[in-house]
N, CA and C atoms as an extended XYZ file, in Angstrom:
360
Properties=species:S:1:pos:R:3:atomname:S:1:resname:S:1:resid:I:1 pbc="F F F"
N       -19.843      -23.649       -8.375 N   MET     1
C       -19.730      -22.714       -9.473 CA  MET     1
C       -18.321      -22.845      -10.034 C   MET     1
N       -18.221      -23.361      -11.224 N   ASP     2
C       -16.934      -23.623      -11.845 CA  ASP     2
C       -16.626      -22.544      -12.881 C   ASP     2
N       -15.737      -21.623      -12.514 N   ASN     3
C       -15.326      -20.515      -13.386 CA  ASN     3
C       -16.517      -19.707      -13.900 C   ASN     3
N       -17.395      -19.350      -12.967 N   VAL     4
C       -18.593      -18.560      -13.276 CA  VAL     4
C       -18.508      -17.171      -12.664 C   VAL     4
N       -18.087      -17.099      -11.416 N   ILE     5
C       -18.223      -15.874      -10.631 CA  ILE     5
C       -17.487      -14.680      -11.243 C   ILE     5
N       -16.372      -14.921      -11.929 N   GLU     6
C       -15.635      -13.802      -12.514 CA  GLU     6
C       -16.306      -13.239      -13.761 C   GLU     6
N       -17.342      -13.917      -14.243 N   HIS     7
C       -18.087      -13.471      -15.430 CA  HIS     7
C       -19.385      -12.751      -15.075 C   HIS     7
N       -19.755      -12.751      -13.803 N   VAL     8
C       -21.026      -12.178      -13.356 CA  VAL     8
C       -20.819      -10.708      -12.987 C   VAL     8
N       -21.690       -9.864      -13.475 N   LEU     9
C       -21.559       -8.427      -13.231 CA  LEU     9
C       -21.702       -8.068      -11.752 C   LEU     9
N       -22.679       -8.649      -11.073 N   ASP    10
C       -23.008       -8.277       -9.691 CA  ASP    10
C       -22.805       -9.478       -8.765 C   ASP    10
N       -21.626       -9.598       -8.181 N   ILE    11
C       -21.319      -10.730       -7.303 CA  ILE    11
C       -22.199      -10.749       -6.054 C   ILE    11
N       -22.432       -9.621       -5.371 N   PRO    12
C       -23.337       -9.681       -4.217 CA  PRO    12
C       -24.742      -10.185       -4.584 C   PRO    12
N       -25.250       -9.795       -5.728 N   LEU    13
C       -26.563      -10.289       -6.166 CA  LEU    13
C       -26.512      -11.794       -6.421 C   LEU    13
N       -25.452      -12.267       -7.062 N   LEU    14
C       -25.282      -13.705       -7.285 CA  LEU    14
C       -25.241      -14.455       -5.960 C   LEU    14
N       -24.444      -13.971       -5.023 N   MET    15
C       -24.313      -14.656       -3.735 CA  MET    15
C       -25.620      -14.610       -2.954 C   MET    15
N       -26.357      -13.535       -3.089 N   SER    16
C       -27.669      -13.442       -2.450 CA  SER    16
C       -28.612      -14.512       -2.992 C   SER    16
N       -28.583      -14.721       -4.297 N   GLU    17
C       -29.438      -15.732       -4.915 CA  GLU    17
C       -28.986      -17.141       -4.533 C   GLU    17
N       -27.691      -17.368       -4.492 N   VAL    18
C       -27.169      -18.669       -4.042 CA  VAL    18
C       -27.641      -18.936       -2.616 C   VAL    18
N       -27.543      -17.926       -1.774 N   HIS    19
C       -27.978      -18.071       -0.390 CA  HIS    19
C       -29.478      -18.353       -0.309 C   HIS    19
N       -30.253      -17.679       -1.131 N   ARG    20
C       -31.714      -17.842       -1.111 CA  ARG    20
C       -32.123      -19.274       -1.468 C   ARG    20
N       -31.506      -19.858       -2.482 N   VAL    21
C       -31.938      -21.177       -2.955 CA  VAL    21
C       -31.267      -22.336       -2.225 C   VAL    21
N       -30.196      -22.072       -1.500 N   ALA    22
C       -29.464      -23.146       -0.826 CA  ALA    22
C       -30.099      -23.478        0.517 C   ALA    22
N       -29.984      -24.735        0.889 N   LYS    23
C       -30.430      -25.169        2.207 CA  LYS    23
C       -29.417      -24.739        3.263 C   LYS    23
N       -29.876      -24.654        4.489 N   LYS    24
C       -28.989      -24.353        5.614 CA  LYS    24
C       -27.877      -25.405        5.658 C   LYS    24
N       -26.669      -24.965        5.909 N   ASP    25
C       -25.473      -25.798        6.001 CA  ASP    25
C       -25.044      -26.424        4.671 C   ASP    25
N       -25.638      -25.997        3.553 N   ALA    26
C       -25.197      -26.487        2.245 CA  ALA    26
C       -23.763      -26.029        1.997 C   ALA    26
N       -23.004      -26.858        1.289 N   GLU    27
C       -21.652      -26.476        0.909 CA  GLU    27
C       -21.666      -25.941       -0.513 C   GLU    27
N       -21.052      -24.780       -0.700 N   ILE    28
C       -20.948      -24.140       -1.999 CA  ILE    28
C       -19.470      -24.152       -2.386 C   ILE    28
N       -19.165      -24.710       -3.539 N   THR    29
C       -17.794      -24.730       -4.040 CA  THR    29
C       -17.674      -23.725       -5.181 C   THR    29
N       -16.688      -22.872       -5.070 N   ILE    30
C       -16.433      -21.861       -6.103 CA  ILE    30
C       -15.011      -22.076       -6.623 C   ILE    30
N       -14.914      -22.309       -7.921 N   LEU    31
C       -13.623      -22.412       -8.592 CA  LEU    31
C       -13.486      -21.233       -9.538 C   LEU    31
N       -12.333      -20.621       -9.574 N   LYS    32
C       -12.102      -19.497      -10.485 CA  LYS    32
C       -10.610      -19.300      -10.668 C   LYS    32
N       -10.257      -18.577      -11.687 N   LEU    33
C        -8.859      -18.248      -11.893 CA  LEU    33
C        -8.438      -17.159      -10.900 C   LEU    33
N        -7.265      -17.324      -10.319 N   HIS    34
C        -6.724      -16.304       -9.429 CA  HIS    34
C        -6.382      -15.070      -10.262 C   HIS    34
N        -6.426      -13.891       -9.659 N   PHE    35
C        -6.183      -12.658      -10.414 CA  PHE    35
C        -4.778      -12.596      -11.018 C   PHE    35
N        -3.822      -13.344      -10.483 N   ALA    36
C        -2.466      -13.320      -11.018 CA  ALA    36
C        -2.219      -14.399      -12.072 C   ALA    36
N        -3.193      -15.238      -12.320 N   SER    37
C        -3.056      -16.288      -13.324 CA  SER    37
C        -2.980      -15.667      -14.723 C   SER    37
N        -2.057      -16.148      -15.533 N   LEU    38
C        -1.976      -15.655      -16.910 CA  LEU    38
C        -3.267      -15.933      -17.673 C   LEU    38
N        -3.898      -17.064      -17.401 N   SER    39
C        -5.153      -17.400      -18.077 CA  SER    39
C        -6.249      -16.401      -17.749 C   SER    39
N        -6.226      -15.849      -16.548 N   PHE    40
C        -7.224      -14.855      -16.191 CA  PHE    40
C        -7.138      -13.645      -17.115 C   PHE    40
N        -5.935      -13.205      -17.392 N   TRP    41
C        -5.729      -11.993      -18.189 CA  TRP    41
C        -5.996      -12.222      -19.676 C   TRP    41
N        -6.000      -13.472      -20.107 N   ARG    42
C        -6.294      -13.777      -21.512 CA  ARG    42
C        -7.786      -13.742      -21.811 C   ARG    42
N        -8.615      -13.967      -20.789 N   GLY    43
C       -10.059      -14.024      -20.991 CA  GLY    43
C       -10.685      -12.641      -21.019 C   GLY    43
N       -11.219      -12.243      -22.145 N   ARG    44
C       -11.793      -10.903      -22.281 CA  ARG    44
C       -13.096      -10.754      -21.505 C   ARG    44
N       -13.745      -11.845      -21.161 N   ALA    45
C       -15.026      -11.778      -20.449 CA  ALA    45
C       -14.855      -11.792      -18.933 C   ALA    45
N       -13.621      -11.834      -18.441 N   HIS    46
C       -13.395      -11.837      -16.996 CA  HIS    46
C       -13.585      -10.421      -16.458 C   HIS    46
N       -14.553      -10.280      -15.571 N   MET    47
C       -14.936       -8.964      -15.077 CA  MET    47
C       -14.371       -8.636      -13.695 C   MET    47
N       -14.022       -9.655      -12.914 N   HIS    48
C       -13.626       -9.416      -11.522 CA  HIS    48
C       -12.296      -10.077      -11.208 C   HIS    48
N       -11.457       -9.340      -10.529 N   HIS    49
C       -10.155       -9.811      -10.083 CA  HIS    49
C       -10.289      -10.223       -8.620 C   HIS    49
N       -10.506      -11.495       -8.373 N   LEU    50
C       -10.715      -11.951       -7.004 CA  LEU    50
C        -9.452      -12.585       -6.449 C   LEU    50
N        -9.269      -12.397       -5.149 N   SER    51
C        -8.100      -12.932       -4.459 CA  SER    51
C        -8.527      -14.047       -3.510 C   SER    51
N        -7.561      -14.552       -2.787 N   CYS    52
C        -7.827      -15.610       -1.806 CA  CYS    52
C        -8.732      -15.132       -0.679 C   CYS    52
N        -8.875      -13.837       -0.550 N   PHE    53
C        -9.644      -13.282        0.563 CA  PHE    53
C       -10.953      -12.634        0.135 C   PHE    53
N       -11.288      -12.715       -1.134 N   SER    54
C       -12.494      -12.053       -1.636 CA  SER    54
C       -13.781      -12.592       -1.017 C   SER    54
N       -13.827      -13.882       -0.739 N   MET    55
C       -15.051      -14.463       -0.168 CA  MET    55
C       -15.202      -14.160        1.319 C   MET    55
N       -14.134      -13.642        1.953 N   ASP    56
C       -14.226      -13.269        3.367 CA  ASP    56
C       -15.318      -12.219        3.579 C   ASP    56
N       -15.541      -11.406        2.576 N   HIS    57
C       -16.576      -10.379        2.681 CA  HIS    57
C       -17.945      -10.993        2.985 C   HIS    57
N       -18.216      -12.162        2.412 N   PHE    58
C       -19.517      -12.806        2.614 CA  PHE    58
C       -19.560      -13.628        3.894 C   PHE    58
N       -18.455      -13.647        4.619 N   ASP    59
C       -18.358      -14.347        5.896 CA  ASP    59
C       -18.627      -13.392        7.066 C   ASP    59
N       -18.781      -12.112        6.771 N   LYS    60
C       -18.966      -11.108        7.818 CA  LYS    60
C       -20.448      -10.879        8.097 C   LYS    60
N       -20.768      -10.767        9.359 N   LYS    61
C       -22.159      -10.507        9.742 CA  LYS    61
C       -22.648       -9.160        9.227 C   LYS    61
N       -21.759       -8.221        9.048 N   GLY    62
C       -22.129       -6.880        8.615 CA  GLY    62
C       -22.683       -6.794        7.206 C   GLY    62
N       -22.568       -7.864        6.419 N   VAL    63
C       -23.085       -7.818        5.049 CA  VAL    63
C       -24.477       -8.433        4.953 C   VAL    63
N       -25.069       -8.829        6.064 N   TYR    64
C       -26.401       -9.434        6.037 CA  TYR    64
C       -27.446       -8.495        5.441 C   TYR    64
N       -27.212       -7.190        5.530 N   HIS    65
C       -28.223       -6.240        5.089 CA  HIS    65
C       -28.583       -6.389        3.622 C   HIS    65
N       -27.683       -6.852        2.774 N   TYR    66
C       -28.075       -7.055        1.384 CA  TYR    66
C       -27.989       -8.510        0.935 C   TYR    66
N       -27.456       -9.386        1.759 N   LEU    67
C       -27.432      -10.794        1.398 CA  LEU    67
C       -28.609      -11.556        1.979 C   LEU    67
N       -29.192      -11.045        3.050 N   GLY    68
C       -30.283      -11.773        3.681 CA  GLY    68
C       -29.800      -12.994        4.428 C   GLY    68
N       -28.554      -13.073        4.735 N   GLY    69
C       -27.966      -14.206        5.435 CA  GLY    69
C       -26.476      -14.158        5.266 C   GLY    69
N       -25.845      -15.288        5.289 N   GLY    70
C       -24.402      -15.260        5.147 CA  GLY    70
C       -23.810      -16.603        4.823 C   GLY    70
N       -22.513      -16.594        4.770 N   PHE    71
C       -21.729      -17.777        4.457 CA  PHE    71
C       -20.571      -17.866        5.430 C   PHE    71
N       -20.045      -19.044        5.596 N   LYS    72
C       -18.829      -19.262        6.370 CA  LYS    72
C       -17.800      -19.846        5.419 C   LYS    72
N       -16.628      -19.216        5.324 N   VAL    73
C       -15.559      -19.745        4.484 CA  VAL    73
C       -14.933      -20.926        5.222 C   VAL    73
N       -15.114      -22.112        4.670 N   ILE    74
C       -14.600      -23.334        5.284 CA  ILE    74
C       -13.176      -23.622        4.819 C   ILE    74
N       -12.943      -23.385        3.532 N   LYS    75
C       -11.634      -23.711        2.971 CA  LYS    75
C       -11.337      -22.795        1.801 C   LYS    75
N       -10.079      -22.474        1.645 N   ARG    76
C        -9.593      -21.765        0.462 CA  ARG    76
C        -8.316      -22.477        0.043 C   ARG    76
N        -8.203      -22.698       -1.238 N   ARG    77
C        -7.020      -23.394       -1.746 CA  ARG    77
C        -6.581      -22.746       -3.044 C   ARG    77
N        -5.286      -22.640       -3.208 N   LEU    78
C        -4.708      -22.060       -4.403 CA  LEU    78
C        -3.892      -23.145       -5.098 C   LEU    78
N        -4.109      -23.310       -6.397 N   PHE    79
C        -3.426      -24.339       -7.165 CA  PHE    79
C        -2.312      -23.720       -7.999 C   PHE    79
N        -1.205      -24.449       -8.102 N   PHE    80
C        -0.034      -24.011       -8.837 CA  PHE    80
C         0.390      -25.118       -9.791 C   PHE    80
N         1.195      -24.753      -10.770 N   GLY    81
C         1.753      -25.744      -11.684 CA  GLY    81
C         3.242      -25.529      -11.859 C   GLY    81
N         3.948      -26.567      -12.208 N   GLY    82
C         5.364      -26.466      -12.542 CA  GLY    82
C         6.292      -26.254      -11.359 C   GLY    82
N         7.568      -26.140      -11.666 N   ILE    83
C         8.608      -25.976      -10.643 CA  ILE    83
C         8.459      -24.640       -9.922 C   ILE    83
N         8.168      -23.578      -10.663 N   MET    84
C         7.973      -22.263      -10.036 CA  MET    84
C         6.759      -22.293       -9.108 C   MET    84
N         5.800      -23.142       -9.436 N   GLY    85
C         4.622      -23.278       -8.590 CA  GLY    85
C         4.948      -23.824       -7.216 C   GLY    85
N         5.996      -24.664       -7.137 N   ASP    86
C         6.398      -25.194       -5.832 CA  ASP    86
C         6.818      -24.067       -4.895 C   ASP    86
N         7.537      -23.090       -5.433 N   MET    87
C         7.951      -21.943       -4.615 CA  MET    87
C         6.728      -21.108       -4.231 C   MET    87
N         5.832      -20.891       -5.181 N   GLY    88
C         4.605      -20.155       -4.883 CA  GLY    88
C         3.786      -20.836       -3.805 C   GLY    88
N         3.666      -22.156       -3.914 N   ARG    89
C         2.919      -22.935       -2.917 CA  ARG    89
C         3.545      -22.777       -1.536 C   ARG    89
N         4.871      -22.839       -1.472 N   PHE    90
C         5.595      -22.677       -0.215 CA  PHE    90
C         5.355      -21.295        0.382 C   PHE    90
N         5.481      -20.255       -0.432 N   LEU    91
C         5.264      -18.890        0.053 CA  LEU    91
C         3.822      -18.676        0.497 C   LEU    91
N         2.874      -19.274       -0.221 N   PHE    92
C         1.465      -19.155        0.151 CA  PHE    92
C         1.201      -19.832        1.499 C   PHE    92
N         1.806      -20.986        1.721 N   ILE    93
C         1.628      -21.684        2.991 CA  ILE    93
C         2.182      -20.845        4.141 C   ILE    93
N         3.340      -20.196        3.908 N   LEU    94
C         3.938      -19.355        4.951 CA  LEU    94
C         3.029      -18.186        5.326 C   LEU    94
N         2.491      -17.502        4.318 N   SER    95
C         1.627      -16.352        4.574 CA  SER    95
C         0.819      -16.022        3.313 C   SER    95
N        -0.445      -16.426        3.286 N   PRO    96
C        -1.271      -16.109        2.114 CA  PRO    96
C        -1.328      -14.612        1.810 C   PRO    96
N        -1.398      -13.777        2.835 N   LYS    97
C        -1.476      -12.329        2.599 CA  LYS    97
C        -0.181      -11.787        2.005 C   LYS    97
N         0.947      -12.218        2.527 N   GLN    98
C         2.229      -11.770        1.990 CA  GLN    98
C         2.442      -12.303        0.569 C   GLN    98
N         2.007      -13.544        0.330 N   TYR    99
C         2.128      -14.103       -1.012 CA  TYR    99
C         1.382      -13.229       -2.024 C   TYR    99
N         0.133      -12.881       -1.714 N   GLU   100
C        -0.633      -12.065       -2.655 CA  GLU   100
C        -0.097      -10.644       -2.773 C   GLU   100
N         0.433      -10.113       -1.698 N   ALA   101
C         0.947       -8.741       -1.718 CA  ALA   101
C         2.279       -8.620       -2.458 C   ALA   101
N         3.132       -9.650       -2.380 N   LYS   102
C         4.489       -9.492       -2.896 CA  LYS   102
C         4.916      -10.497       -3.963 C   LYS   102
N         4.349      -11.697       -3.968 N   TRP   103
C         4.933      -12.768       -4.764 CA  TRP   103
C         4.045      -13.338       -5.868 C   TRP   103
N         2.771      -13.036       -5.878 N   CYS   104
C         1.858      -13.752       -6.776 CA  CYS   104
C         2.107      -13.505       -8.264 C   CYS   104
N         2.678      -12.372       -8.637 N   PHE   105
C         2.949      -12.131      -10.051 CA  PHE   105
C         4.320      -12.685      -10.475 C   PHE   105
N         5.104      -13.165       -9.515 N   ILE   106
C         6.380      -13.815       -9.831 CA  ILE   106
C         6.183      -15.331       -9.870 C   ILE   106
N         5.571      -15.858       -8.812 N   PHE   107
C         5.261      -17.289       -8.722 CA  PHE   107
C         3.755      -17.434       -8.916 C   PHE   107
N         3.351      -17.428      -10.180 N   ARG   108
C         1.939      -17.316      -10.533 CA  ARG   108
C         1.137      -18.580      -10.198 C   ARG   108
N        -0.032      -18.375       -9.599 N   PRO   109
C        -0.943      -19.486       -9.343 CA  PRO   109
C        -1.822      -19.721      -10.575 C   PRO   109
N        -2.671      -20.716      -10.486 N   SER   110
C        -3.651      -20.915      -11.553 CA  SER   110
C        -5.054      -20.736      -10.993 C   SER   110
N        -5.555      -21.760      -10.351 N   THR   111
C        -6.950      -21.766       -9.929 CA  THR   111
C        -7.077      -21.550       -8.431 C   THR   111
N        -8.144      -20.887       -8.073 N   LEU   112
C        -8.498      -20.606       -6.692 CA  LEU   112
C        -9.782      -21.366       -6.372 C   LEU   112
N        -9.815      -22.009       -5.230 N   LYS   113
C       -11.001      -22.775       -4.829 CA  LYS   113
C       -11.458      -22.335       -3.448 C   LYS   113
N       -12.743      -22.035       -3.346 N   PHE   114
C       -13.367      -21.720       -2.059 CA  PHE   114
C       -14.422      -22.770       -1.770 C   PHE   114
N       -14.542      -23.140       -0.516 N   ILE   115
C       -15.692      -23.923       -0.065 CA  ILE   115
C       -16.345      -23.112        1.032 C   ILE   115
N       -17.620      -22.792        0.812 N   LEU   116
C       -18.409      -22.000        1.754 CA  LEU   116
C       -19.553      -22.849        2.293 C   LEU   116
N       -19.962      -22.574        3.509 N   THR   117
C       -21.154      -23.176        4.085 CA  THR   117
C       -22.215      -22.090        4.214 C   THR   117
N       -23.433      -22.446        3.903 N   VAL   118
C       -24.542      -21.493        3.988 CA  VAL   118
C       -24.991      -21.390        5.444 C   VAL   118
N       -25.052      -20.168        5.952 N   ILE   119
C       -25.519      -19.889        7.313 CA  ILE   119
C       -26.894      -19.241        7.208 C   ILE   119
N       -27.884      -19.864        7.820 N   LYS   120
C       -29.246      -19.288        7.816 CA  LYS   120
C       -29.777      -19.247        9.233 C   LYS   120
């Protein structure tokens, strides 16, 4: 899904449908703008502000009740550009949680990439 998920009104419903049609162990790639990206804020149709940890929700067994299954987050990657991006990349490597809590609006990222595996 390339820059789709932030435009969908009901993300759990979307993920439920992805899970339903995907084969066991299928890899799902999700690309989207990070919530701190300037491009994200320019798009009037962007409905959801997702972070590096947003897909963790679908990795929990406790959400099976409405997903009918689950996903495993295999990889998350944040892309940066320019010289300031080098500092952002460094801070993200040190601590993704601290980067998002304190630094993401100073050293702005661009795109966020998740790779999920379907668990059935």
